[in-house]
matplotlib code that plots the C-alpha trace (Angstrom):
import matplotlib.pyplot as plt

x = [72.8, 75.3, 75.7, 79.0, 79.5, 83.4, 84.7, 86.9, 87.3, 86.7, 87.0, 87.1, 86.9, 88.3, 88.8, 90.1, 90.3, 90.9, 91.2, 87.7, 86.0, 85.9, 85.5, 85.2, 84.4, 84.8, 83.5, 83.2, 81.8, 82.3, 82.1, 81.7, 82.9, 80.6, 78.6, 77.5, 77.7, 76.3, 78.0, 75.5, 75.4, 74.7, 77.4, 80.1, 79.1, 82.5, 82.1, 85.0, 87.4, 86.5, 87.1, 90.3, 91.6, 90.6, 92.5, 95.6, 95.1, 94.6, 96.0, 93.6, 94.3, 92.8, 91.3, 92.4, 91.5, 91.7, 91.7, 91.0, 91.9, 95.3, 96.1, 95.7, 97.2, 98.1, 100.5, 99.5, 97.2, 99.9, 99.9, 96.1, 96.1, 98.8, 96.6, 93.6, 91.7, 90.7, 88.8, 86.8, 86.6, 83.7, 86.0, 87.8, 91.6, 92.2, 94.3, 92.2, 95.1, 96.1, 94.5, 92.5, 95.4, 97.9, 95.7, 95.3, 99.0, 99.7, 97.6, 99.4, 102.5, 104.0, 102.2, 102.6, 103.8, 101.3, 100.0, 99.4, 97.8, 95.4, 94.4, 93.8, 91.7, 89.5, 89.1, 88.1, 85.9, 83.9, 83.8, 82.1, 79.9, 81.9, 83.2, 86.2, 88.5, 92.0, 93.2, 90.5, 91.6, 90.0, 89.1, 86.7, 84.8, 81.5, 81.3, 79.9, 82.8, 85.3, 83.9, 84.3, 88.0, 88.3, 86.5, 88.4, 91.7, 90.6, 89.4, 92.8, 94.2, 91.7, 90.6, 89.0, 87.4, 86.2, 85.2, 82.9, 82.1, 78.9, 79.4, 76.2, 76.3, 77.3, 75.3, 71.9, 69.5, 70.5, 74.2, 73.3, 71.7, 74.7, 76.9, 74.6, 74.8, 78.6, 78.7, 76.3, 78.6, 81.6, 79.8, 78.7, 82.4, 83.2, 84.4, 83.2, 81.9, 81.7, 79.2, 78.7, 75.7, 73.1, 70.6, 68.7, 66.5, 69.7, 70.9, 67.7, 68.0, 71.6, 73.0, 72.8, 73.5, 74.1, 76.0, 74.8, 77.1, 76.0, 78.5, 81.3, 79.5, 77.6, 73.9, 72.2, 72.7, 69.5, 68.7, 68.3, 65.8, 63.5, 63.9, 62.3, 64.4, 62.7, 63.5, 67.2, 67.2, 65.7, 68.3, 71.0, 69.8, 68.5, 64.8, 62.1, 62.6, 60.3, 60.0, 59.6, 56.2, 55.2, 53.3, 50.8, 52.4, 51.5, 54.0, 54.5, 56.5, 59.7, 62.5, 65.5, 65.7, 68.4, 68.0, 70.3, 73.1, 76.3, 79.7, 82.9, 84.3, 86.6, 89.4, 90.3, 87.9, 85.2, 81.7, 80.5, 77.0, 75.0, 72.0, 70.5, 67.2, 64.7, 62.4, 62.1, 59.2, 58.8, 57.6, 58.9, 61.6, 63.1, 65.1, 68.0, 69.2, 72.2, 75.1, 78.2, 80.2, 77.4, 77.6, 76.3, 79.3, 79.4, 75.7, 76.1, 79.2, 77.3, 74.3, 76.3, 78.5, 81.7, 82.0, 80.6, 78.8, 79.8, 76.4, 73.0, 71.6, 70.7, 67.9, 67.1, 63.6, 63.6, 67.0, 69.9, 72.7, 74.9, 77.6, 77.7, 80.0, 79.1, 79.2, 76.9, 74.5, 74.4, 73.6, 70.6, 69.4, 70.9, 72.6, 74.5, 76.0, 78.4, 79.0, 82.6, 82.5, 86.1, 87.9, 84.9, 82.0, 84.2, 87.9, 89.4, 91.7, 89.2, 86.8, 83.1, 82.6, 84.9, 83.3, 79.9, 81.1, 82.4, 79.0, 76.7, 78.6, 76.2, 73.0, 73.2, 74.8, 77.9, 80.2, 78.5, 80.3, 83.1, 84.0, 83.5, 81.2, 82.8, 80.2, 77.4, 79.4, 79.8, 76.1, 75.2, 77.5, 76.0, 72.5, 73.5, 75.0, 71.9, 69.3, 70.9, 72.4, 76.0, 78.1, 81.0, 82.5, 81.8, 81.9, 85.7, 86.5, 88.1, 86.0, 88.4, 87.8, 84.1, 83.0, 81.8, 78.2, 78.4, 80.2, 77.5, 74.8, 76.7, 77.1, 73.5, 72.3, 74.5, 72.8, 69.3, 69.4, 70.2, 66.6, 67.6, 65.3, 66.7, 69.0, 71.0, 72.4, 74.4, 74.1, 72.3, 72.4, 75.5, 77.1, 74.5, 72.7, 69.0, 67.8, 70.0, 69.0, 65.3, 66.1, 67.8, 65.1, 62.4, 64.3, 64.4, 60.7, 59.9, 62.0, 60.0, 56.8, 57.8, 58.1, 61.7, 62.8, 65.0, 67.1, 68.2, 70.9, 71.2, 72.1, 69.7, 66.5, 64.6, 65.5, 64.4, 61.2, 60.5, 61.2, 60.8, 57.8, 59.4, 62.4, 64.9, 68.0, 71.5, 73.3, 76.6, 75.8, 72.3, 69.2, 66.2, 62.7, 61.5, 58.4, 56.2, 57.4, 54.0, 54.3, 57.5, 58.5, 62.0, 62.7, 62.0, 64.0, 66.9, 66.9, 66.8, 69.8, 71.7, 70.9, 68.5, 66.1, 66.0, 67.5, 65.0, 66.3, 63.9, 61.9, 61.4, 58.2, 55.9]
y = [28.5, 25.9, 22.7, 23.6, 27.3, 27.2, 28.6, 26.3, 28.4, 32.1, 34.1, 37.9, 40.0, 37.3, 38.6, 37.2, 39.1, 37.7, 39.8, 41.2, 39.5, 39.6, 35.9, 36.5, 39.9, 40.6, 37.2, 36.6, 33.4, 31.4, 27.6, 26.2, 22.9, 20.1, 22.1, 21.1, 24.4, 24.6, 26.8, 27.7, 29.8, 29.6, 28.7, 31.3, 32.6, 32.1, 28.8, 27.0, 30.0, 30.3, 26.6, 26.7, 29.5, 27.6, 24.5, 26.4, 25.9, 29.7, 32.6, 35.5, 39.0, 40.5, 39.4, 36.9, 33.4, 32.0, 28.3, 27.4, 30.9, 31.0, 32.8, 30.5, 31.1, 27.8, 28.3, 24.8, 21.9, 20.1, 22.9, 22.8, 19.1, 19.5, 22.1, 19.7, 20.7, 17.9, 18.1, 15.5, 16.8, 16.4, 14.5, 11.5, 11.5, 7.7, 5.3, 2.5, 0.0, 0.4, -1.1, 0.9, 0.9, 2.0, 4.9, 6.0, 5.8, 8.1, 10.8, 10.6, 12.6, 9.7, 6.4, 3.6, 0.2, -1.6, -4.0, -1.4, 0.9, -1.8, -2.5, 1.2, 1.5, -1.4, 0.0, 3.5, 2.4, 0.1, 2.7, 5.3, 2.9, 3.0, -0.6, -1.0, -3.9, -2.4, -5.0, -4.3, -2.8, 0.6, -0.1, -2.7, -0.4, 1.3, 5.1, 5.0, 2.8, 5.1, 8.0, 5.9, 5.7, 9.5, 10.0, 7.4, 8.9, 12.2, 10.6, 9.0, 12.5, 13.1, 16.5, 19.2, 20.6, 18.5, 20.2, 18.2, 19.3, 17.8, 14.5, 12.9, 13.4, 9.8, 8.1, 6.3, 7.4, 4.5, 5.4, 9.1, 8.1, 6.1, 9.1, 11.4, 9.1, 9.2, 13.0, 13.2, 10.9, 13.0, 16.2, 14.7, 14.0, 17.6, 17.6, 20.7, 20.1, 22.6, 21.1, 22.3, 21.0, 22.1, 19.6, 21.9, 19.3, 17.5, 20.8, 21.1, 17.5, 17.7, 21.2, 23.4, 26.8, 28.1, 30.9, 31.9, 33.6, 35.6, 37.1, 36.7, 38.3, 36.9, 37.7, 35.6, 33.3, 31.2, 28.5, 25.5, 23.8, 26.8, 27.9, 26.2, 24.9, 27.5, 30.4, 29.4, 29.0, 32.5, 33.9, 32.3, 33.9, 37.1, 36.7, 34.3, 31.8, 29.6, 26.0, 23.4, 22.8, 19.7, 20.5, 18.0, 16.1, 13.2, 10.6, 9.8, 7.3, 5.6, 8.1, 6.3, 2.6, 0.1, -3.6, -6.0, -3.5, -5.0, -3.4, -4.6, -2.7, 0.1, -0.9, -3.0, -1.0, 0.1, -1.5, -3.7, -3.1, -6.2, -6.7, -3.2, -2.6, 0.3, 2.2, 6.0, 7.8, 11.3, 13.6, 11.4, 11.7, 8.4, 8.6, 6.2, 6.0, 4.2, 4.6, 6.0, 3.4, 1.1, 1.8, 5.3, 6.6, 3.4, 3.7, 7.3, 6.4, 3.5, 5.7, 8.7, 6.7, 7.3, 3.5, 1.0, -1.8, -5.2, -6.7, -5.2, -2.3, 1.4, 2.9, 6.6, 7.2, 3.6, 3.9, 1.6, 4.0, 1.5, 1.7, 5.5, 7.7, 10.7, 13.4, 11.3, 10.6, 14.3, 15.2, 12.9, 14.6, 12.6, 15.0, 14.1, 15.7, 13.6, 13.8, 15.0, 18.7, 19.6, 17.4, 15.5, 17.9, 20.9, 21.5, 23.5, 25.8, 26.6, 29.6, 29.1, 30.1, 27.3, 24.8, 25.8, 25.1, 21.6, 20.1, 22.6, 23.1, 20.9, 21.3, 25.2, 25.7, 27.3, 25.9, 26.3, 24.6, 23.7, 27.3, 28.3, 31.3, 32.7, 35.4, 32.8, 30.6, 33.6, 34.5, 30.9, 31.0, 34.3, 32.8, 29.9, 32.3, 34.5, 31.8, 29.8, 32.6, 31.5, 33.8, 34.7, 38.0, 36.8, 34.0, 34.3, 33.2, 29.8, 27.0, 26.3, 29.8, 29.1, 27.6, 24.0, 24.9, 27.7, 25.4, 22.8, 25.3, 26.2, 22.5, 21.6, 24.8, 24.2, 20.8, 21.9, 24.9, 22.5, 21.2, 17.5, 14.6, 12.9, 14.0, 11.7, 13.6, 12.3, 14.2, 17.2, 19.3, 18.0, 20.7, 23.3, 25.6, 25.3, 28.1, 26.8, 23.2, 24.3, 26.1, 23.0, 20.6, 22.9, 23.1, 19.3, 18.9, 21.7, 20.0, 16.8, 18.8, 20.0, 16.4, 15.5, 12.4, 12.8, 10.2, 11.6, 9.7, 11.0, 10.0, 12.6, 10.8, 14.0, 15.1, 11.9, 11.8, 15.4, 15.2, 11.6, 9.7, 6.3, 5.1, 2.3, 1.6, 0.6, -1.8, -3.6, -2.7, -4.1, -2.1, -3.0, -3.2, 0.3, 1.3, 4.4, 6.8, 6.9, 3.3, 3.8, 5.6, 6.8, 3.8, 1.4, 3.5, 3.7, -0.1, -0.5, 1.8, -0.3, -3.5, -4.9, -6.3, -9.0, -6.7, -8.0, -6.9, -4.4, -5.5, -3.1, -1.1, -1.2]
z = [67.1, 66.1, 68.0, 69.7, 69.3, 69.3, 66.0, 63.9, 60.8, 60.4, 57.1, 57.1, 54.0, 51.7, 48.2, 45.0, 41.7, 38.3, 35.1, 34.5, 37.5, 41.3, 41.9, 45.7, 47.0, 50.7, 51.8, 55.5, 57.2, 60.3, 60.8, 64.3, 65.7, 64.9, 62.4, 58.9, 57.0, 53.5, 50.9, 48.1, 45.0, 41.3, 38.8, 38.8, 42.3, 43.7, 45.7, 44.0, 44.4, 48.1, 48.9, 46.9, 49.1, 52.2, 50.9, 49.8, 46.0, 45.5, 47.4, 48.4, 47.3, 50.5, 53.8, 56.4, 57.7, 61.2, 62.0, 65.7, 66.8, 65.0, 61.7, 58.8, 55.3, 53.6, 50.7, 49.3, 50.1, 52.0, 54.5, 54.7, 55.4, 58.1, 59.7, 59.8, 56.7, 54.2, 51.0, 49.0, 45.4, 43.0, 40.6, 42.0, 41.9, 42.0, 39.9, 38.6, 38.4, 42.1, 45.2, 47.7, 50.1, 47.5, 46.4, 50.0, 50.7, 47.7, 49.4, 52.7, 53.6, 55.5, 54.9, 57.5, 56.5, 54.1, 56.7, 59.3, 56.7, 55.6, 59.2, 59.8, 56.6, 57.6, 61.1, 60.0, 57.2, 59.5, 62.3, 60.0, 58.1, 54.9, 54.5, 52.2, 51.3, 51.3, 48.8, 46.1, 42.9, 42.5, 38.9, 40.1, 42.5, 42.0, 42.0, 45.6, 46.7, 45.1, 47.0, 50.2, 49.3, 49.0, 52.3, 54.2, 52.9, 54.4, 57.7, 58.2, 58.5, 61.4, 60.0, 62.1, 58.9, 56.0, 52.7, 50.5, 46.9, 45.3, 47.2, 46.2, 42.5, 41.8, 44.6, 44.7, 47.4, 49.6, 49.3, 50.0, 53.2, 54.3, 53.5, 55.6, 58.5, 58.3, 58.2, 61.1, 63.1, 62.2, 63.2, 66.5, 67.2, 66.6, 63.0, 61.0, 57.5, 54.7, 52.3, 48.7, 46.7, 44.2, 45.7, 48.1, 49.7, 50.8, 52.3, 54.2, 55.5, 56.5, 57.2, 60.3, 58.6, 55.1, 53.4, 50.0, 47.5, 44.4, 42.0, 44.6, 47.5, 50.5, 50.0, 52.6, 55.6, 55.8, 58.3, 55.9, 58.2, 58.3, 54.7, 51.7, 48.8, 46.6, 49.0, 49.0, 45.2, 44.7, 47.1, 45.0, 41.7, 43.1, 42.3, 41.2, 38.4, 36.5, 37.6, 35.0, 33.5, 31.7, 28.5, 27.2, 24.4, 22.1, 21.1, 17.4, 15.5, 16.8, 16.3, 17.9, 18.5, 19.8, 19.2, 21.1, 21.3, 22.7, 22.9, 24.5, 27.5, 26.2, 28.6, 31.6, 33.8, 31.4, 31.2, 28.4, 27.0, 27.0, 24.7, 25.2, 23.5, 23.7, 21.4, 21.8, 20.2, 18.9, 21.7, 24.4, 27.1, 28.1, 31.3, 31.9, 35.5, 37.0, 39.3, 37.6, 35.8, 34.8, 31.0, 30.6, 28.7, 26.6, 25.7, 24.6, 22.5, 20.8, 20.0, 18.8, 16.6, 18.5, 18.9, 16.5, 18.2, 16.8, 17.8, 17.6, 15.6, 16.0, 14.0, 13.4, 12.0, 10.8, 9.1, 10.2, 11.2, 12.9, 10.3, 10.3, 12.2, 14.5, 11.8, 9.5, 12.3, 13.3, 9.7, 9.9, 13.1, 16.0, 18.4, 21.6, 24.7, 26.7, 30.4, 30.2, 29.3, 28.8, 26.3, 25.1, 24.7, 24.2, 23.3, 26.3, 24.3, 21.6, 21.7, 22.2, 18.6, 17.4, 19.8, 18.4, 14.9, 15.8, 16.1, 14.3, 11.0, 9.0, 10.9, 11.1, 7.7, 9.2, 6.5, 3.1, 0.2, 2.6, 3.5, 7.2, 7.7, 10.8, 11.2, 11.2, 13.7, 16.0, 15.8, 16.6, 19.6, 20.7, 20.4, 22.7, 25.2, 25.3, 25.3, 28.1, 30.1, 29.8, 32.0, 29.8, 28.4, 24.8, 22.2, 21.7, 25.2, 25.5, 26.8, 29.6, 31.0, 31.9, 35.1, 34.9, 35.2, 32.5, 30.1, 30.7, 29.8, 26.6, 25.6, 26.2, 24.5, 21.5, 20.9, 21.6, 19.2, 16.4, 16.6, 16.2, 15.5, 18.6, 21.4, 23.6, 26.7, 29.6, 32.9, 31.4, 34.6, 36.3, 38.4, 37.4, 39.8, 40.5, 38.1, 35.3, 35.9, 35.7, 32.4, 30.9, 32.0, 30.6, 27.3, 27.1, 27.8, 25.3, 22.7, 23.2, 23.1, 19.6, 18.5, 19.1, 21.0, 24.1, 25.8, 29.1, 31.1, 34.6, 38.2, 39.5, 40.4, 41.0, 37.5, 35.9, 37.7, 36.7, 33.0, 31.9, 30.5, 30.9, 32.9, 32.6, 34.8, 33.6, 35.8, 34.7, 31.1, 31.0, 30.6, 32.8, 31.4, 30.5, 32.5, 32.7, 35.4, 37.0, 38.0, 39.9, 43.2, 44.3, 46.4, 43.5, 41.1, 43.6, 44.0, 40.2, 39.8, 42.5, 40.7, 43.3, 40.8, 38.2, 35.5, 33.0, 29.6, 28.0, 25.0, 22.2, 22.8, 19.9]

ax = plt.figure().add_subplot(projection="3d")
ax.plot(x, y, z, "-o")
ax.set_aspect("equal")
plt.show()
């Protein structure tokens, strides 16, 4: 039973077909007033297509929708918003150079005068426990504060249905709890919430009901509070899957080391690295946590060679590689996988074969004597696809055609199968379903067990606690003292990520 019982949104037989795939196949579900309803499924299950149809971004090929008892078929998001449907996307759509109020005004059909809008923002943000200064420049806000802007922009529309896509992916545990309190308050007032997340323990804590999609079809409707996270995960994938297992491993010599690494901010709203030092040994996983925007991207760029640090040094197996570029560092065994999949880790318009060639040409011998061996490149791409269960028709498909989670599996697999000396990865399982996340985490730990060094940068604390031997937190470009994971708990790590500690600069471990 739902809290209210009155239907707000009803979907009947919703179907969307793309060439070669039924993205949504006869999907039916109902969301009641005041209900927090989870939409679950592995990557490529059809979740994104479904919410795009609800929000007017995609038109269904068959089926019908009803909103508060009336036929509902929004031709565009503007119509959805006018009908009382709002959506907070996983990726923020904000302009850094504009103020909070200016960004919110851009998302409104008819914005009130600036002073009245600023007052309304302050009132709504305080009412729902999401304090915001309307005059603050968005570029100066933390990731959690940026999400507040997106949520408040939706709340000013007074929606009857709020769709949230992976809302806690950039939040600390403390910020997540604040968000949950806000959502519970909204639900108590009668707002319906459609909540998408791969974090199943969050689903169990927050949601009243759940609908699980697999390959475009509804396969289960569990009660999240009565089902375990594993039961829901197995329903998502259609069977049991292996959980990660930590193999006993011994650490060896220092493989990757940073000494006093400092790097200017890349732009007006980037983050400068400040005297970052660590030593990562063979057979070790070092977890680096931090709220988004605290220097994670800058650290990966400095280590991979994409940006040369004017101060400090980077050593790979004792060799100073600070003056070398990315290709030279790769040839020596330093691999990397950035957070941004399309445009950074992969070229959208290029095939998977060509994207595989981009980073593996030297390490896998795909271009002997300067001549590309396309057969070998294709076979390598096929190996990545098979080993990491990348859902795609084949290696000649363009990277942009893959779902976010499947592209993430391809990018991570491409780097792991090059057997590097050291791997630096940012957000390894971001947007990836439970089974795929378990596969990636196990692969990272197996890689360390074989003697490689792994630096895992992540905002997922459960992930870091599961795979890491030691942990450090990035805050405002500074790295805390690195400590064994066994000495820390979630609360302490969350506080470290939020900067509520002395931010003692880590000393190089000997």
